[in-house]
N, C-alpha and C positions, 0 to 999 in steps of 0.2 A: 345188266339190271335195266328194267324198263323205265321209260320216262314217266314222271309223275303226271298222269293224264286221266286218272280214274277216281271217282268218288263213290264211297259206299252209299247205296240207296237208303240205308237204315240210319246211320249216324253221321254221314257226310264226311267221314275221314278221308283225306287224300291218300290214294294208294297207287302202286305201280300198275301200269296198264296190263301187266301179266298176272295180276293178283286174281286168285280164285275164291278167296275168302277175306273178310276184314279182320285184321289182327286186333282191332279195338273191341268190337262187339261180337266177334265170332260168327257173324252171319255170312253165308256164302254169297258170292257175287254172281248174279244170273249170267250164264254164258252168252257171249255175243252182244252184250249191252253194256254201255258205259254208265248208264243210269236207268232207273225205272221210268218208262214213259208216263208222263203225267198229263193231267187235264184239269182245268179250273173247276172248282165246285160251283154248280149252277146257282147255289143259294148265297154263298159269301165270297167266292172267288179264290179260296185257298187251293194251292196246288196239291193234287192228290194222284196216287197211282190209278190207272184206268180201271183196275180191278177192285178199287176201294168200295166197301159196302156202307161206309159211314164217314162223314166229314169230321176230322179231329178238331175243327174250330167251332162250327155251328151245330155239329152232331146230327145233321140231316142224313137220313138213311137212304140207300139205293138198293132195291131188292136184287137187281141183277148186275150190280156194278155201275160205276159212274159212266163207263164207256157207252152204256145204253141209254143214258139220261139225256134228253134233248135240251139244249140251251136255247131259249128263244132268240131269234135273229135280231130282235130289237134290243136285246140286253148287251150292254157293254160293261165288261168287268174292268174297273179301274185298276191300274198297275202302279206299283211303287218299286223301290229298290229291292224289296224282299219278294216281289212277285205277286202280291195281293194286298188289299187294304183290309185289315181285320175289322170285323163288324159290318162290312158293306152288305147291304141288302138290295139286290138289283130290282126287286119288284116294288119298292117304296115309291109312291108317286105324290107330288105336290101340285097344287093348282098352277096353271100356266100364268095366272095373273098375280104378280107379287103383292099387289095391293090387297087382293082377297086374302092371301096368306097372312098378311100383317093384321088385317081386321079380325080374322079368326083368332089369331094369337092374343090380341088385346081383349077380345070378348071372353076368351077362355080364362085369361088371368083375372078379369073382373068377377067371373063366376066363382073361381077358386077363392078369391078374397072374401066374397060374400058368404060362402059356405063356411070358411074358416072363422069368421066373426060369429056366426050363429052357433057353431060348435063351442066356441070359447064361452059364450053367454050361458049355454046349457050346463057346461062343466062347473062354472062359478056357482050357479044356483044349486046344483047337486052337492057341491062341497059345503055350502052354507047350511043346507038341510042336514047333512051328515054331522056337522059340528054341533048344531043345536041338539040333535037327538042324543048324541053321546054325552053332552054336558048334562042333560036331564037324567040319564041313566047313572052317571057318576054321583049326582046329588042324592038319588034314591038309594044307592048302595053304599054310601059313605060309611054308614054305621056297621056294615058287615065286613069291613076290611080288617087288617091285622093278621091274626094267626091263619085265618082261612086263605087270605091272599098269598101268604108265604107258602102254604102247603100246595095251593094251586099252581104257583109259579114253579115250584120244585117238580111237580108232576109233569108239567109241560116240558121242562128241560130234560127229564129222564126219558119221556116218550120220544122227543125229538132225537135224542142221542141214540136210542135203540133203533128207531126207524132209519137213521143215517147209516148206522153200522150194518144193518141188514141189507141196505141198498148198495154197499160197497162190494165190488167184484173181488173174487179171490186174488186176482193179479194186482189190483190196486192195494190190497192189504200187504203185498210184498214190496211195494215201492219204497225206495230210499227216502228218508225224511228230508234230506237236502240233496236234490238231484244235480247240483252244481259242485258237489264235493263228495263224489262217490269213490269207492274202492273196487278192486276186482271182485266180481260176484254180485255187486249191487245192481238193482233193476231201476231204470229210469223210464220216462214216458214222454212222447211228443205227439200230441193229438191222440190218434187211435193206434199208434205204434209203440210197442214196448221193446226196450233194448237192454241188454246186459253185456258187460265185458266179461266173457267167460274165462279167458286165459291170456297171458302175455308171455312170449317166448323170445329169446335172443339167439342169433345165429350169424354166421358170416357167409351163408350160402343161400342161393335162390334157385329153385328147381322149376323148369318149364319145358314142355315137350320132352325131349330126351337130353336136355342140356342142363348143366349146373354152372351158374355164375357165382362170383365171389366178391365180397366187399373188399375195399383196399385196406391197408394196414392201420389206417387211422379211424376206420368206421366199422360199425356193425349194423345188422338189420334187426329191427324189432317187429315181430309179428303179433298183431292184435286179433284175437278170435272173438267175434261179436255175434251174440245170439239175439235174433229179432223175432217179433211176432206181430202179425197184422190183425188187429182186433176190430177192424171196420167191416162194413158190409160190401166192400168193393175191392177190385184189384188195385194194389198200391205198388209204387216204385220205392225200393229200399236199396240204395247203392252206396258204394264206398266214396262217391263224390260228395256225399253229405258230411263226411268226416274230415277232421284236420288234427294234426299232432304238433305239440310244442315241447321242446326240450329246454328246460331251464329258462322258460319264457320266450324262446325263439322258435319260430315255425320251421319245421323240417319237411322235406319232400320224400316221395316214394323212391325206391331203388330204381336206377336207370335200366329199364327193361321194356322191350317193345312187345312182349308177349304176356299172356295171362298165366300166372304161376299157380301152382298147387302146393300147399304146405300141410303135412300131416293129414292128408286126405281131404282138406278143405280148399275149395277153389277161390281165387280172388273175386271172380264174378261167376255165380251160377246162372243167374238171370236177374234182370232188374225188376221183374214183376213177381209179386207174391199175392196169391189169392186170399180172399177173406177167410179168416180162421186158421191160417197156416203160418208156419215159421220158416226162417231162413238163417243159415249159419254161414257167415262170410269171413274171409281172412283179409286183413289190411297189412301193408308193409310200409315201413319208413326207415330210411337210412339215417343213422344218428352217429355223433362222435362217440368214441370209446369211453371217454370220461364225461359222465353226466350224472346229475343228482336226482332230478325229478322230471317225469314225463306227464303231460296232460293230453288226454284224448277227448276231443269235442265232437258231439253230434249236433250239427248246426250250432245254436247257442243255448240250447235248452238242457243238454245232458253233458256233464263233464266228469271224467274219471281221472283220478290222480294215482300215479304209480311211482314208487321209489326204486332206485337202482337195485338195491339189495333184495327186492321182492321178485325180481325177474329171473327165471330159470332158463337153462338151455335144454331141458327135458321136453320131449315131444308132447303135443296136445293129445289128450286121451278121448276127445270128442264129447266130453260131458256138457250137457245142456243145463242152463240155469232157469229159464222161464217155465218150461214144462206146463203149458196151458191146457193140455188134454184135448181130446177130440172124440167124435162119435161118427163112425162110418157104417153104412149098410152094404153088404156084398152085392155086386152087380151080377146077375145070372148070365151064364154063357148063352149065346144065341139070342140075346135080347136086342131088339131094335132100339137104339138109344137116340136116334135122330131121324126125322123124316121131313125133308124140305126139297131143295132142288136135287138132292140125292138122299138115298136111304143108307144109314150107317148101322151095321150089325156088329156087336161085340162078340168075337169068336173065342177069346180066351187069353190067358197069360202064361208066360214061362220065363225062366232064366236062360241066358246065353253066356257061355264062357269063351273068351278069346285070349290068345297069347299076344302080348304087346311088349316088346323089348324085354323078353324073358320073364315077364310078369303076367299072371292071370288077371284079366280084366273082366268084370262082371257087368252084365246088362239086364235090365228089366224090360221084357218085350211084351207089348200089347198088340194083339192081332185083331183085324177088322175085315169085314167085307163091305165094299162100297158099291152100291147099285145106282147107276146114273139115270135120273129121270130126264135129263137134258145133258148136252155136252158140258163137261166140267173141266176147267183148267186147274190142274192140281200142281202146277210147276212150282208154286210158292207155298204149298201146304208144308207143314212140318216145322216152320221156323218159330211159331208161337206155341207149340205144344209144351205142356208142363207136367212134371211128375213129382210127387211127394212121397218120400219113404218115411213112415212113422210120423207123418204130418210135417216133415221138413223138406224144403225144396231140394230136389236132386239136380243133376247136371242137365244141360239142354239136350234135346233129341239129337242123336248122332246121325250125321249124313256120310260118314266115312265107311260104314259097314255095308258092303255090297252083297253079303251072303244071303241066299234064299233060306228061309226057315219054314219047312213044311209047305213049300210052294207059295209062301207069302213073300212079297217084295217090299223092300224099304220104301217108305212114302216119298223119300227124296229121289227115287229112281222112277217115279210115275209122273209123267208130264200132263197127261189128260186121260179122261175116261169118256168114251163116246156114248151118246144117247142110247139107252136100252142095254148097254153093256155093264160089266162089273169088273172090279179089281180086288184081289186079295192083298191087303197091305199090312205091314207091321210098323210100329214106332218103337224105337229102342232108346233107352236112357242108361248111361253109365252110372253105376252105383258103387259105393265103397265096399259093401258086403251084401250077401244074400240074406233073406229073411225079413219078416216084419209085415206091416200093413202098407198098402200103396193106394194112392189116389192119382189118377191120370186125368188131366184136363185136355180134352180134344178141342183145340182152337185152330181153325183153318185160316185165320187172318195173317196178314203180313204187314208189319209196321203198325197197322191199326188192328186192335184185338177183335176177334169174333168168336167168342166161346160157343161151342155147339153142345157139348155134354160132358158129364163127369163119369169116370169108371172107377169103381172101388174094388180092391182085391184084398181080402183080409186073411191073416194067419198063413202066409205063404210058407211052403216047406223049402228050406235052403238046399235040399238034395235034388229037387225037381229042376230039369232044364236040359239044355243042349250044349254040347261042347263043340269047339271049332275043329 
């Protein structure tokens, strides 16, 4: 076994020096590197990969990567224990004369105080005028009150109620009345994220890779299947780290396993990132005593589901979704150029691929592209942020273990670079539970930092189309 001398460049988990992928976030470790070479952001000093196109702290963009951005020789990036000082702006300048700075500050405060006093006087005058005007109107209309006032008030209430009901989204109408006292099947909400506990299952087994682990004789494993939906306009992180479980008032931990499990076709983590208007089905596991009465599942502190022991079954989860937000896609034509920047990306088509894995058929959704390089492109880290949705629910990460050529197309993970004026036929494959349905693929060529290039939509796919291993 290797010495612990390697850290994952994505989540910084300590790994053996022989590791080729991170067991925590599933990202592969770049060959020959113990960590991704980094360089400080020229704007705020944050440590970034040299290929970064945007700073994750100050959001400064770099068209050709930070490695090509010149840091002025006079700029000194202040350091601290974490490697940079958040909020530091190296181009901020003050007068070299401290007295001038102090005088400017005092004069600024005087100006602010004077403006504030003037605004306050104006507001007082307006308030007095408004009060006097309303008092006169009330005296003139005093004789017209009574039945007319009652009818007008009732009309306003009914109009307000109707307007409010029309503005409520269909999902908000499904929300539980008390989101801190929900049952299985109830829908809660935190910000722009909708969540529902779709199913709870008990078992004494955990399955990962080709291995099965078992709970001891005094414990069992509870699996919680959570249906989520991102109703915002941006990419959001929805992870199991935001959940916690209590058994009869005492917090419990996950089953002791160093790998990501899959239960009834649902992965522990598919990805932490969910695009706007899309859903994510994730499985949570907790090791609990055999004798228990009540379980509580928390999402942060805003949504709480309560489960009684006799409500939990050992039957497999059937994949049923609760939220069902709906979606609207438009098919992407084959041979369409979907991106034109430092390289041109042409969508060449979609197909299924079937492979045999441990005596079981494994299905992949395969998206094929032609990449035409306008300048030399480093593609060695492409693939890690690609995302796929089947019927608007997040599928698994793009696979880097499939080395097969498909119609002369090469897996994106096997292409390290494309030289200027040259092209590469690439495919991106995602493992899926079954064939059929609608697909959305997000082409994101970023690594750690997201860089969405384009969407591809494939509607009404035929489950019989595809290639066999």
